[in-house]
N, C-alpha and C positions, 0 to 999 in steps of 0.2 A: 765601450766608452773610448774616447780619443782625447788626448791632451791637445788643447788648442791655445792659440796666442792672439791677443788683441793687438791693434795697431800701436798701442802705447807700451807694448812689451810685457804685459801681464799674462800669466797662464791661467787656464781654467778647465774644469771638467764639467760636462753637463750630465746630470744624473738621470737615468731613465724614469719616466713618469710612474711606471708600475712600481718601481722600488720605493719612490717617495710616498706614494699613496699607501703601499703596504705597511710602511713604517709609521704612517700618520703624521709625517713632517709637513709643516706649513711654511709659507714665506716668512723669512726672518728667523727660522729655527737656527740656533747657534750650535757649532760643533768645535771640538778640538781634534787636531790631527797629530798623530805621533807615529813613530816607528816601533814595530814589535820586535821580538827577539830574533826573527828571521830577516829583519830589515825591510819588511813590507809596511806600507802605510795603513794605519787604522783610523777610521772616522768614528768619533763618539759624540753623541748628542749631549749637549750641556743641559742638565736638569736643574731647575731652580728650586 
């Protein structure tokens, strides 16, 4: 994955299709993003 930037200055990552399908995520799946104890980003699906 590569960090990318839009013309409006926003940043985004594109997730690999295989990862999204393996996790069963769909369009509009919501996530929280946080830093773990090592300072790395963690992505967590919001469960309703």
